[in-house]
BALOBA-1460 file (C-alpha; in Angstrom, 3 decimals):
// residues 327
<rec num="1" residu="x" x="-26.972" y="18.952" z="38.799"/>
<rec num="2" residu="x" x="-24.553" y="21.195" z="36.490"/>
<rec num="3" residu="x" x="-21.273" y="19.656" z="38.441"/>
<rec num="4" residu="x" x="-22.577" y="16.111" z="37.351"/>
<rec num="5" residu="x" x="-23.095" y="17.122" z="33.966"/>
<rec num="6" residu="x" x="-19.814" y="18.726" z="33.700"/>
<rec num="7" residu="x" x="-18.250" y="15.631" z="35.252"/>
<rec num="8" residu="x" x="-20.279" y="13.611" z="32.619"/>
<rec num="9" residu="x" x="-19.097" y="15.415" z="29.616"/>
<rec num="10" residu="x" x="-15.301" y="15.346" z="30.601"/>
<rec num="11" residu="x" x="-15.614" y="11.626" z="31.176"/>
<rec num="12" residu="x" x="-17.134" y="11.043" z="28.018"/>
<rec num="13" residu="x" x="-14.800" y="13.099" z="26.358"/>
<rec num="14" residu="x" x="-11.795" y="11.377" z="27.619"/>
<rec num="15" residu="x" x="-13.268" y="7.937" z="26.845"/>
<rec num="16" residu="x" x="-13.943" y="9.067" z="23.332"/>
<rec num="17" residu="x" x="-10.691" y="10.509" z="22.619"/>
<rec num="18" residu="x" x="-8.716" y="7.623" z="24.207"/>
<rec num="19" residu="x" x="-10.741" y="4.976" z="22.597"/>
<rec num="20" residu="x" x="-8.437" y="4.375" z="19.670"/>
<rec num="21" residu="x" x="-5.417" y="3.889" z="21.903"/>
<rec num="22" residu="x" x="-7.047" y="1.310" z="24.151"/>
<rec num="23" residu="x" x="-8.158" y="-0.615" z="21.028"/>
<rec num="24" residu="x" x="-4.712" y="-0.629" z="19.387"/>
<rec num="25" residu="x" x="-3.160" y="-1.779" z="22.952"/>
<rec num="26" residu="x" x="-5.714" y="-4.557" z="22.887"/>
<rec num="27" residu="x" x="-4.739" y="-5.631" z="19.098"/>
<rec num="28" residu="x" x="-1.212" y="-6.488" z="19.858"/>
<rec num="29" residu="x" x="0.054" y="-4.914" z="16.763"/>
<rec num="30" residu="x" x="3.817" y="-3.961" z="16.387"/>
<rec num="31" residu="x" x="5.849" y="-1.648" z="14.264"/>
<rec num="32" residu="x" x="5.203" y="1.496" z="12.404"/>
<rec num="33" residu="x" x="3.798" y="2.845" z="9.060"/>
<rec num="34" residu="x" x="4.007" y="5.769" z="7.015"/>
<rec num="35" residu="x" x="1.606" y="7.335" z="4.692"/>
<rec num="36" residu="x" x="0.670" y="10.703" z="3.025"/>
<rec num="37" residu="x" x="-2.559" y="12.329" z="2.604"/>
<rec num="38" residu="x" x="-3.822" y="13.942" z="-0.528"/>
<rec num="39" residu="x" x="-2.024" y="17.515" z="-0.521"/>
<rec num="40" residu="x" x="1.244" y="15.740" z="0.555"/>
<rec num="41" residu="x" x="1.604" y="15.882" z="4.189"/>
<rec num="42" residu="x" x="3.495" y="12.800" z="5.572"/>
<rec num="43" residu="x" x="2.366" y="10.994" z="8.743"/>
<rec num="44" residu="x" x="3.908" y="8.286" z="10.943"/>
<rec num="45" residu="x" x="1.648" y="5.934" z="12.634"/>
<rec num="46" residu="x" x="2.849" y="3.658" z="15.687"/>
<rec num="47" residu="x" x="0.484" y="0.495" z="15.371"/>
<rec num="48" residu="x" x="1.189" y="-0.623" z="19.093"/>
<rec num="49" residu="x" x="-0.886" y="2.571" z="20.248"/>
<rec num="50" residu="x" x="-2.358" y="4.099" z="17.224"/>
<rec num="51" residu="x" x="-0.621" y="7.215" z="17.839"/>
<rec num="52" residu="x" x="-0.392" y="9.504" z="14.529"/>
<rec num="53" residu="x" x="2.251" y="12.271" z="14.215"/>
<rec num="54" residu="x" x="2.914" y="14.276" z="11.259"/>
<rec num="55" residu="x" x="6.405" y="14.264" z="10.042"/>
<rec num="56" residu="x" x="7.806" y="17.818" z="9.215"/>
<rec num="57" residu="x" x="9.537" y="17.970" z="5.981"/>
<rec num="58" residu="x" x="11.254" y="21.223" z="5.120"/>
<rec num="59" residu="x" x="13.690" y="22.420" z="2.329"/>
<rec num="60" residu="x" x="14.902" y="25.787" z="1.190"/>
<rec num="61" residu="x" x="12.615" y="27.825" z="-1.123"/>
<rec num="62" residu="x" x="15.239" y="27.478" z="-3.745"/>
<rec num="63" residu="x" x="14.073" y="24.041" z="-4.446"/>
<rec num="64" residu="x" x="10.368" y="24.866" z="-5.007"/>
<rec num="65" residu="x" x="7.770" y="27.262" z="-6.383"/>
<rec num="66" residu="x" x="6.423" y="28.204" z="-3.149"/>
<rec num="67" residu="x" x="7.152" y="27.638" z="0.608"/>
<rec num="68" residu="x" x="4.145" y="25.484" z="0.704"/>
<rec num="69" residu="x" x="5.766" y="22.804" z="-1.646"/>
<rec num="70" residu="x" x="8.671" y="22.536" z="0.875"/>
<rec num="71" residu="x" x="6.427" y="20.715" z="3.264"/>
<rec num="72" residu="x" x="5.133" y="17.951" z="0.650"/>
<rec num="73" residu="x" x="6.187" y="14.296" z="0.656"/>
<rec num="74" residu="x" x="4.076" y="11.930" z="-1.465"/>
<rec num="75" residu="x" x="4.478" y="7.866" z="-1.517"/>
<rec num="76" residu="x" x="6.622" y="7.948" z="1.743"/>
<rec num="77" residu="x" x="8.014" y="4.439" z="2.795"/>
<rec num="78" residu="x" x="9.652" y="3.435" z="5.873"/>
<rec num="79" residu="x" x="13.176" y="1.909" z="5.809"/>
<rec num="80" residu="x" x="13.754" y="-1.685" z="7.070"/>
<rec num="81" residu="x" x="15.330" y="-0.388" z="10.341"/>
<rec num="82" residu="x" x="12.557" y="2.293" z="10.947"/>
<rec num="83" residu="x" x="14.761" y="5.245" z="11.153"/>
<rec num="84" residu="x" x="14.275" y="6.849" z="7.584"/>
<rec num="85" residu="x" x="11.722" y="7.516" z="4.924"/>
<rec num="86" residu="x" x="11.785" y="7.759" z="1.229"/>
<rec num="87" residu="x" x="9.473" y="10.049" z="-0.474"/>
<rec num="88" residu="x" x="9.076" y="12.285" z="-3.458"/>
<rec num="89" residu="x" x="7.808" y="15.759" z="-4.773"/>
<rec num="90" residu="x" x="8.207" y="17.902" z="-7.447"/>
<rec num="91" residu="x" x="11.915" y="18.185" z="-6.912"/>
<rec num="92" residu="x" x="12.770" y="14.477" z="-6.913"/>
<rec num="93" residu="x" x="13.147" y="11.209" z="-4.790"/>
<rec num="94" residu="x" x="14.363" y="11.988" z="-1.359"/>
<rec num="95" residu="x" x="15.279" y="10.437" z="1.889"/>
<rec num="96" residu="x" x="14.945" y="11.814" z="5.457"/>
<rec num="97" residu="x" x="15.240" y="10.830" z="9.178"/>
<rec num="98" residu="x" x="12.039" y="9.715" z="10.591"/>
<rec num="99" residu="x" x="11.530" y="13.062" z="12.418"/>
<rec num="100" residu="x" x="11.869" y="14.852" z="8.886"/>
<rec num="101" residu="x" x="15.541" y="15.941" z="9.483"/>
<rec num="102" residu="x" x="18.645" y="15.244" z="7.271"/>
<rec num="103" residu="x" x="16.538" y="15.490" z="4.099"/>
<rec num="104" residu="x" x="18.752" y="14.386" z="1.107"/>
<rec num="105" residu="x" x="17.741" y="14.705" z="-2.627"/>
<rec num="106" residu="x" x="18.839" y="11.377" z="-4.359"/>
<rec num="107" residu="x" x="17.716" y="11.975" z="-7.787"/>
<rec num="108" residu="x" x="15.366" y="14.205" z="-9.946"/>
<rec num="109" residu="x" x="14.411" y="11.304" z="-11.875"/>
<rec num="110" residu="x" x="11.654" y="10.042" z="-9.047"/>
<rec num="111" residu="x" x="10.002" y="13.693" z="-9.208"/>
<rec num="112" residu="x" x="6.246" y="14.189" z="-8.878"/>
<rec num="113" residu="x" x="5.036" y="16.272" z="-11.812"/>
<rec num="114" residu="x" x="2.354" y="19.180" z="-11.133"/>
<rec num="115" residu="x" x="-0.042" y="16.808" z="-13.054"/>
<rec num="116" residu="x" x="-0.020" y="14.142" z="-10.475"/>
<rec num="117" residu="x" x="1.547" y="10.791" z="-9.790"/>
<rec num="118" residu="x" x="4.660" y="10.540" z="-11.689"/>
<rec num="119" residu="x" x="6.408" y="8.050" z="-9.345"/>
<rec num="120" residu="x" x="3.907" y="5.444" z="-8.473"/>
<rec num="121" residu="x" x="6.079" y="3.053" z="-6.461"/>
<rec num="122" residu="x" x="9.044" y="3.436" z="-4.125"/>
<rec num="123" residu="x" x="10.674" y="0.472" z="-2.115"/>
<rec num="124" residu="x" x="13.609" y="-0.042" z="0.137"/>
<rec num="125" residu="x" x="15.828" y="-3.078" z="-0.616"/>
<rec num="126" residu="x" x="15.591" y="-5.735" z="2.485"/>
<rec num="127" residu="x" x="19.152" y="-4.485" z="3.699"/>
<rec num="128" residu="x" x="17.975" y="-0.661" z="3.702"/>
<rec num="129" residu="x" x="21.103" y="0.049" z="1.186"/>
<rec num="130" residu="x" x="19.367" y="0.943" z="-1.902"/>
<rec num="131" residu="x" x="15.762" y="2.237" z="-3.144"/>
<rec num="132" residu="x" x="13.820" y="1.103" z="-6.145"/>
<rec num="133" residu="x" x="11.443" y="3.352" z="-7.614"/>
<rec num="134" residu="x" x="9.211" y="3.791" z="-10.785"/>
<rec num="135" residu="x" x="8.768" y="7.084" z="-12.838"/>
<rec num="136" residu="x" x="6.089" y="7.557" z="-15.336"/>
<rec num="137" residu="x" x="7.625" y="10.569" z="-16.998"/>
<rec num="138" residu="x" x="7.692" y="9.434" z="-20.667"/>
<rec num="139" residu="x" x="8.975" y="12.676" z="-22.736"/>
<rec num="140" residu="x" x="5.800" y="13.542" z="-24.514"/>
<rec num="141" residu="x" x="7.187" y="16.947" z="-25.131"/>
<rec num="142" residu="x" x="10.348" y="18.022" z="-26.846"/>
<rec num="143" residu="x" x="11.637" y="19.456" z="-23.552"/>
<rec num="144" residu="x" x="11.089" y="16.359" z="-21.430"/>
<rec num="145" residu="x" x="13.171" y="13.226" z="-21.974"/>
<rec num="146" residu="x" x="11.772" y="9.927" z="-21.693"/>
<rec num="147" residu="x" x="12.865" y="8.311" z="-18.561"/>
<rec num="148" residu="x" x="10.074" y="6.247" z="-17.983"/>
<rec num="149" residu="x" x="11.026" y="2.888" z="-16.019"/>
<rec num="150" residu="x" x="12.086" y="1.380" z="-12.613"/>
<rec num="151" residu="x" x="15.264" y="2.713" z="-11.294"/>
<rec num="152" residu="x" x="17.728" y="1.468" z="-8.408"/>
<rec num="153" residu="x" x="19.756" y="3.821" z="-6.366"/>
<rec num="154" residu="x" x="22.106" y="3.992" z="-3.581"/>
<rec num="155" residu="x" x="20.709" y="5.559" z="-0.301"/>
<rec num="156" residu="x" x="23.915" y="7.980" z="-0.495"/>
<rec num="157" residu="x" x="22.654" y="9.232" z="-4.102"/>
<rec num="158" residu="x" x="25.264" y="7.064" z="-6.068"/>
<rec num="159" residu="x" x="25.199" y="4.155" z="-8.560"/>
<rec num="160" residu="x" x="21.820" y="4.877" z="-10.100"/>
<rec num="161" residu="x" x="20.728" y="2.160" z="-12.460"/>
<rec num="162" residu="x" x="17.984" y="1.726" z="-15.012"/>
<rec num="163" residu="x" x="16.234" y="-1.616" z="-14.483"/>
<rec num="164" residu="x" x="13.423" y="-1.976" z="-16.888"/>
<rec num="165" residu="x" x="11.051" y="0.179" z="-18.761"/>
<rec num="166" residu="x" x="7.874" y="-0.454" z="-16.633"/>
<rec num="167" residu="x" x="6.872" y="-0.752" z="-13.126"/>
<rec num="168" residu="x" x="7.531" y="-3.277" z="-10.040"/>
<rec num="169" residu="x" x="5.749" y="-4.509" z="-7.231"/>
<rec num="170" residu="x" x="8.522" y="-4.958" z="-4.652"/>
<rec num="171" residu="x" x="11.845" y="-6.697" z="-3.357"/>
<rec num="172" residu="x" x="12.180" y="-10.174" z="-2.744"/>
<rec num="173" residu="x" x="13.779" y="-11.192" z="0.371"/>
<rec num="174" residu="x" x="16.776" y="-12.420" z="-1.644"/>
<rec num="175" residu="x" x="17.197" y="-8.887" z="-3.049"/>
<rec num="176" residu="x" x="15.644" y="-9.144" z="-6.341"/>
<rec num="177" residu="x" x="13.175" y="-6.931" z="-7.643"/>
<rec num="178" residu="x" x="9.669" y="-8.461" z="-8.499"/>
<rec num="179" residu="x" x="7.774" y="-7.394" z="-11.518"/>
<rec num="180" residu="x" x="5.376" y="-8.464" z="-14.301"/>
<rec num="181" residu="x" x="5.441" y="-8.324" z="-17.861"/>
<rec num="182" residu="x" x="2.805" y="-8.658" z="-20.373"/>
<rec num="183" residu="x" x="2.401" y="-11.972" z="-22.052"/>
<rec num="184" residu="x" x="0.046" y="-12.664" z="-25.052"/>
<rec num="185" residu="x" x="-2.217" y="-15.774" z="-24.325"/>
<rec num="186" residu="x" x="-2.558" y="-16.095" z="-28.202"/>
<rec num="187" residu="x" x="0.444" y="-14.722" z="-30.508"/>
<rec num="188" residu="x" x="-2.091" y="-13.810" z="-33.455"/>
<rec num="189" residu="x" x="-4.220" y="-11.597" z="-31.236"/>
<rec num="190" residu="x" x="-1.510" y="-10.244" z="-28.633"/>
<rec num="191" residu="x" x="-3.465" y="-6.969" z="-27.908"/>
<rec num="192" residu="x" x="-6.728" y="-8.603" z="-27.300"/>
<rec num="193" residu="x" x="-6.003" y="-11.196" z="-24.498"/>
<rec num="194" residu="x" x="-3.854" y="-9.692" z="-21.814"/>
<rec num="195" residu="x" x="-1.930" y="-11.709" z="-19.363"/>
<rec num="196" residu="x" x="1.187" y="-11.341" z="-17.335"/>
<rec num="197" residu="x" x="4.262" y="-13.272" z="-16.168"/>
<rec num="198" residu="x" x="5.879" y="-12.464" z="-12.681"/>
<rec num="199" residu="x" x="9.503" y="-12.278" z="-12.860"/>
<rec num="200" residu="x" x="12.368" y="-11.586" z="-10.257"/>
<rec num="201" residu="x" x="15.302" y="-9.752" z="-11.641"/>
<rec num="202" residu="x" x="18.775" y="-9.287" z="-10.231"/>
<rec num="203" residu="x" x="19.539" y="-5.491" z="-10.196"/>
<rec num="204" residu="x" x="23.089" y="-5.895" z="-10.406"/>
<rec num="205" residu="x" x="23.337" y="-8.577" z="-13.220"/>
<rec num="206" residu="x" x="19.878" y="-8.089" z="-14.850"/>
<rec num="207" residu="x" x="19.318" y="-11.942" z="-14.752"/>
<rec num="208" residu="x" x="15.818" y="-12.684" z="-14.393"/>
<rec num="209" residu="x" x="13.472" y="-15.662" z="-13.684"/>
<rec num="210" residu="x" x="9.949" y="-16.416" z="-14.369"/>
<rec num="211" residu="x" x="8.265" y="-17.092" z="-11.189"/>
<rec num="212" residu="x" x="4.732" y="-17.930" z="-12.719"/>
<rec num="213" residu="x" x="3.190" y="-18.937" z="-15.889"/>
<rec num="214" residu="x" x="0.931" y="-16.556" z="-17.877"/>
<rec num="215" residu="x" x="-1.822" y="-15.142" z="-15.519"/>
<rec num="216" residu="x" x="-4.807" y="-13.209" z="-16.726"/>
<rec num="217" residu="x" x="-5.362" y="-9.777" z="-15.230"/>
<rec num="218" residu="x" x="-3.702" y="-6.400" z="-14.867"/>
<rec num="219" residu="x" x="-3.373" y="-3.517" z="-12.089"/>
<rec num="220" residu="x" x="-0.848" y="-2.085" z="-10.100"/>
<rec num="221" residu="x" x="-0.058" y="-4.567" z="-6.947"/>
<rec num="222" residu="x" x="1.949" y="-4.512" z="-3.839"/>
<rec num="223" residu="x" x="3.640" y="-7.249" z="-2.497"/>
<rec num="224" residu="x" x="3.143" y="-8.354" z="0.986"/>
<rec num="225" residu="x" x="6.040" y="-8.250" z="3.531"/>
<rec num="226" residu="x" x="6.572" y="-12.151" z="3.186"/>
<rec num="227" residu="x" x="6.419" y="-11.843" z="-0.455"/>
<rec num="228" residu="x" x="3.528" y="-14.435" z="-0.659"/>
<rec num="229" residu="x" x="0.599" y="-12.166" z="-1.545"/>
<rec num="230" residu="x" x="-0.301" y="-9.146" z="-3.404"/>
<rec num="231" residu="x" x="-2.961" y="-6.418" z="-2.802"/>
<rec num="232" residu="x" x="-4.395" y="-4.214" z="-5.470"/>
<rec num="233" residu="x" x="-7.494" y="-2.151" z="-6.392"/>
<rec num="234" residu="x" x="-9.952" y="-2.973" z="-9.200"/>
<rec num="235" residu="x" x="-12.993" y="-0.918" z="-9.775"/>
<rec num="236" residu="x" x="-12.714" y="0.737" z="-6.501"/>
<rec num="237" residu="x" x="-12.579" y="-2.443" z="-4.731"/>
<rec num="238" residu="x" x="-9.665" y="-3.889" z="-2.642"/>
<rec num="239" residu="x" x="-8.489" y="-7.277" z="-3.582"/>
<rec num="240" residu="x" x="-5.885" y="-9.743" z="-2.413"/>
<rec num="241" residu="x" x="-4.466" y="-12.865" z="-4.109"/>
<rec num="242" residu="x" x="-1.401" y="-15.122" z="-4.180"/>
<rec num="243" residu="x" x="1.522" y="-14.042" z="-6.240"/>
<rec num="244" residu="x" x="0.695" y="-16.474" z="-9.039"/>
<rec num="245" residu="x" x="-2.700" y="-14.890" z="-9.266"/>
<rec num="246" residu="x" x="-4.722" y="-17.677" z="-7.684"/>
<rec num="247" residu="x" x="-6.996" y="-17.344" z="-4.509"/>
<rec num="248" residu="x" x="-8.177" y="-14.020" z="-5.369"/>
<rec num="249" residu="x" x="-10.584" y="-12.548" z="-2.959"/>
<rec num="250" residu="x" x="-12.667" y="-9.208" z="-2.764"/>
<rec num="251" residu="x" x="-12.258" y="-7.608" z="0.668"/>
<rec num="252" residu="x" x="-14.595" y="-4.791" z="-0.145"/>
<rec num="253" residu="x" x="-17.842" y="-6.483" z="-0.924"/>
<rec num="254" residu="x" x="-20.562" y="-4.723" z="-3.037"/>
<rec num="255" residu="x" x="-23.109" y="-4.039" z="-0.116"/>
<rec num="256" residu="x" x="-20.255" y="-1.744" z="1.493"/>
<rec num="257" residu="x" x="-20.618" y="0.502" z="-1.751"/>
<rec num="258" residu="x" x="-23.748" y="2.221" z="-0.202"/>
<rec num="259" residu="x" x="-21.259" y="3.932" z="2.273"/>
<rec num="260" residu="x" x="-18.035" y="4.139" z="0.487"/>
<rec num="261" residu="x" x="-17.593" y="5.209" z="-3.355"/>
<rec num="262" residu="x" x="-13.864" y="5.051" z="-4.026"/>
<rec num="263" residu="x" x="-10.737" y="3.348" z="-2.452"/>
<rec num="264" residu="x" x="-7.196" y="3.693" z="-3.151"/>
<rec num="265" residu="x" x="-3.347" y="3.925" z="-1.666"/>
<rec num="266" residu="x" x="-3.366" y="0.224" z="-0.192"/>
<rec num="267" residu="x" x="-0.519" y="-0.511" z="2.147"/>
<rec num="268" residu="x" x="0.540" y="-3.663" z="4.408"/>
<rec num="269" residu="x" x="1.648" y="-3.518" z="7.845"/>
<rec num="270" residu="x" x="5.143" y="-4.722" z="8.582"/>
<rec num="271" residu="x" x="4.150" y="-8.117" z="9.650"/>
<rec num="272" residu="x" x="1.390" y="-8.482" z="7.048"/>
<rec num="273" residu="x" x="-1.269" y="-8.783" z="9.587"/>
<rec num="274" residu="x" x="-3.135" y="-5.715" z="8.723"/>
<rec num="275" residu="x" x="-3.942" y="-3.786" z="5.350"/>
<rec num="276" residu="x" x="-4.481" y="0.081" z="4.983"/>
<rec num="277" residu="x" x="-6.250" y="1.980" z="2.548"/>
<rec num="278" residu="x" x="-8.349" y="5.224" z="1.888"/>
<rec num="279" residu="x" x="-11.762" y="5.412" z="1.266"/>
<rec num="280" residu="x" x="-13.972" y="8.249" z="0.098"/>
<rec num="281" residu="x" x="-17.577" y="8.043" z="1.697"/>
<rec num="282" residu="x" x="-20.520" y="8.074" z="-0.745"/>
<rec num="283" residu="x" x="-21.999" y="11.145" z="1.427"/>
<rec num="284" residu="x" x="-19.149" y="13.384" z="-0.060"/>
<rec num="285" residu="x" x="-19.906" y="12.433" z="-3.658"/>
<rec num="286" residu="x" x="-23.649" y="13.313" z="-3.090"/>
<rec num="287" residu="x" x="-22.461" y="16.897" z="-1.742"/>
<rec num="288" residu="x" x="-20.330" y="17.076" z="-4.679"/>
<rec num="289" residu="x" x="-23.106" y="16.665" z="-7.137"/>
<rec num="290" residu="x" x="-25.172" y="19.275" z="-5.103"/>
<rec num="291" residu="x" x="-22.448" y="21.774" z="-5.526"/>
<rec num="292" residu="x" x="-21.643" y="20.738" z="-9.397"/>
<rec num="293" residu="x" x="-25.457" y="21.735" z="-10.193"/>
<rec num="294" residu="x" x="-24.914" y="25.244" z="-9.084"/>
<rec num="295" residu="x" x="-23.173" y="28.099" z="-11.642"/>
<rec num="296" residu="x" x="-19.601" y="28.573" z="-10.818"/>
<rec num="297" residu="x" x="-19.531" y="25.844" z="-8.247"/>
<rec num="298" residu="x" x="-16.679" y="25.430" z="-5.699"/>
<rec num="299" residu="x" x="-16.555" y="22.238" z="-3.413"/>
<rec num="300" residu="x" x="-16.736" y="23.479" z="0.025"/>
<rec num="301" residu="x" x="-14.785" y="20.899" z="1.503"/>
<rec num="302" residu="x" x="-13.003" y="17.420" z="0.534"/>
<rec num="303" residu="x" x="-12.777" y="14.515" z="2.742"/>
<rec num="304" residu="x" x="-11.969" y="10.877" z="3.070"/>
<rec num="305" residu="x" x="-10.781" y="8.185" z="5.609"/>
<rec num="306" residu="x" x="-7.831" y="6.235" z="6.464"/>
<rec num="307" residu="x" x="-9.032" y="2.557" z="7.202"/>
<rec num="308" residu="x" x="-7.657" y="-0.544" z="8.581"/>
<rec num="309" residu="x" x="-8.793" y="-4.087" z="7.969"/>
<rec num="310" residu="x" x="-7.472" y="-7.933" z="8.541"/>
<rec num="311" residu="x" x="-6.002" y="-9.341" z="5.387"/>
<rec num="312" residu="x" x="-9.465" y="-11.351" z="4.901"/>
<rec num="313" residu="x" x="-11.445" y="-8.032" z="4.907"/>
<rec num="314" residu="x" x="-12.879" y="-8.211" z="8.382"/>
<rec num="315" residu="x" x="-12.844" y="-5.956" z="11.457"/>
<rec num="316" residu="x" x="-12.824" y="-2.592" z="9.231"/>
<rec num="317" residu="x" x="-11.784" y="0.405" z="11.309"/>
<rec num="318" residu="x" x="-11.914" y="4.001" z="10.470"/>
<rec num="319" residu="x" x="-8.638" y="5.237" z="11.707"/>
<rec num="320" residu="x" x="-8.402" y="9.077" z="10.838"/>
<rec num="321" residu="x" x="-10.689" y="11.440" z="8.832"/>
<rec num="322" residu="x" x="-8.826" y="13.900" z="6.521"/>
<rec num="323" residu="x" x="-10.753" y="17.055" z="5.734"/>
<rec num="324" residu="x" x="-9.901" y="19.867" z="3.668"/>
<rec num="325" residu="x" x="-11.454" y="23.335" z="3.038"/>
<rec num="326" residu="x" x="-11.451" y="24.825" z="-0.445"/>
<rec num="327" residu="x" x="-12.630" y="28.252" z="0.541"/>
C-alpha cells in the first residue's frame, strides 16, 4: 500500500511539474520574450515549450552602490534576431547577449532613478542597429539636467540623437518612430478636452507624418508587431484598439476584478498572437490591509502573477508566480 502511494505521488508530481510544457507544445507558439520582475530580475521565456530561465546580469561594483544592483535589469526587450537584449538600471541604458554576457553601457540618459521607472519604453529598430528609448528625467533639481524625451542611439553607443520631448509607442516597419502628440479639440479650451494625433517621425531627417485625425484618450500604449494594434492599461484593466483609436475592447472584464486588483506591464508575443501582463491578486490586497491595521506593520510578503491571453481576452493562463519575502 505504501509503495502504491509513493508511486501515485511521483506520477502526480511529474504531471503537475510538466503540465505547462505540454500545454505550450500544444499551442504551437514560436519565438521568445524577455521580461523583468518587480525587483529587476530579467527572464527569457521560450514560447515553444514554456521554459523560463533567468538571465544573469553582472557588472563590476564600481558602477553601482551595492553588489545587488549589479544583477538588476529593468524593461528588457529582445533584439529582432533574438541574440541580444536591451535594458536599463540605475547606471543607464545597456545591451547584452541573451545569456547575460558582453554587457555594454550605451548611455546614462536611459537610467532608472532610485525613485522608480525613469525610462518607460525601450525598443529596437526593425534592422536591430538602433535603439529608441524614452526617459522621464526632467531636471526638477538644480543638480539634475532636464533630459526628458525620446532618444535614438546606435547599438555601439554612438550617434545618440534627441527626437522629441515626450514618449513613443514603437518603431514602424519602415524604420520610423510612432508616437502621439496631444491636440486640442477646441482651441478655446485646450486643457479641458484632451485628444491626440498619431505621428510617424523619421529619426534621421525629423520629417513627420500624421497617421490619424485627433483621437480622444490617453495612456501609454504598446504597438503590436504588425503595427496595426495597440495595447494599454487604463483603470487597472487591459485594452486593445486599432492604432487610430477605433475598435477599443476591454480584455479584462469587471467580473474578473473579484480575483485581480491590479494589472500592468503589457507585452506582445513576437507574432502578435498572445498578450502577456502582470496581475496582482485581490487576496494579497486583503492580506496587506490586515497588516496595515497593526502598529509598525511590515508586509510579510509581496506576490503577483505573469499572465498570458489571446488578443481577444480569451484563454487566460497563469504562467508564473513571483513571491518575495520582506523579512
